[in-house]
C-alpha positions, 0 to 999 in steps of 0.5 A: 537476507538477500531473499528478504530484500527480494521478497520486499521488492516483489511485495512493492511491485505487487502493490503497483500491479494490484492498483492497475488491475483494480482500476480495470475491475472498477470499470465493471463494478463502478465502485472502489468499495465493491472491488475492495470487498471482492478482493478481500473475499477472494484473498481469504478463500485462496489464503485459506486453501493455501494454508490447508495445503501447506500447513494442513490446518487452519488453527489460529492461536487466538488466545495468544494473539488476544493477549497482545495489544489491540493494535495487533489486529489492525493491519487489515484496517490499515489496508482499508485506510490506504485504499480509501485515502488513495481514492480521496487524495488522488483526484485532488493532488494528482498522481505524481504529487500523491505518490510523493507525499505518500512515499514521504509519509511512509519512509519517515514513519518507517524510520520512526517506527524502527527508532522507537520500536513501535508495533513490536518492531526491533529498535533501530536508532535513527542516525544521521546517515539513515535520515540522509539515506531516506532523503536520497530515496525520496529524491529518487522517487521524485525523479521517477515520478517526474514531480516538478512545480509548474508556473502558476501551479499555486494559483491553479491549486487555489482555483481547483481546491478552493484555497491553499487550506484545502490543499493542506487537508489533502496533503495531511490525508496523503501523509496519513496514507503513508503512515498507514502503509508503514504501520501495516508492515510493522503490525503484520510483521508482529502478527506473523510471530504470534499467528504461527506463520505468515500465511495465518497472519495474512489470513487474519489481516484479510478478514479484518480488512473485509470487516473494516471495509463492510463497516465503512460501506455501511456507514457511508450508505447510512449517512450519505445514501447508496449513491456515495459508494458508486461512481457515475456511468454505466450500470453495475454488472455485478456477478455478470461482470466477473471474469477469471482474470479479476482474481489477479487483484486478490492474488496480488493483495496476498503477495503484498500482505504476506510478503511484508509479514515475512520481511518486516521481522527480519529487515525492520519496518524502515528497510521493508518499507524502502524495499516496497518503494523500490518495487513500487517504482520499478513496477510503475516504470515497467507498466508505463513502458509496456502500457499494461492493461491499456494504460497510456505508454510513457517512455522510460527517461534517463531521469527515471533511471537515475531516480531508481539508482538513487533509491538503491543508493539511499537504501544502501545508506540506511541499511549498510552504513 
């Protein structure tokens, strides 16, 4: 069981590291969508090779999976939604606020999924202690991210977003991103049971994610033109911009999806989600402190350390009491 907790934390840490790596790759290709497509392609190739070495075949019981509800295929689509919603919300809400809202949505959704046994999860009733534990976790997330309201911030929001209604829209989208995060964990956990292994569940999720991303790019291009999928700035370097280290983004993506596929059936969606958050916040502190990949160095303060401890206490309240 301890190993499952550790895998969940590693998956969360990989998610934070992946975001940092992909942001550097984006500088070369000027498009988060191109980066996402490349990440999925590399992930599919690597995962297929891993399965061939460890399991000796790529057979996937499609008939058994197809007999399940349609949502069992949508783990990869949730991954695409997470990327797109982050792209939309981050510039509008700011990093700290965006993380807080996503974590709130992810934690609450994880508990709801467990309570009702959604997406094939085991039923774990939502007790008062579990709700209190989730609140403690979110307080810890707030401390780690240094979220606080500054004087005049309401007026600044209205000036930047064109009124509080616009802010509400991005808050709702960020909450949807949190819903997608928790749903992906639950869906891929169930997919794992029918695919025969976490590796094959991960491969299916990556293929669906690639198809979903390509469809999104096609729709955006048809509706708004090719310029809608690219950032401004320097010309795209395409394959000349590819470097061996860029494969790290895909490997980290495999760690996230595969790790969650392994832990969700054992820990439940709620606890697996909390483990992800602890890993995400811990990795964020390390990246800030070390300036990983050229990120501005930010000191590890007492408030951030206390926040991490509160997250651990909250997790204990949810899982042990």
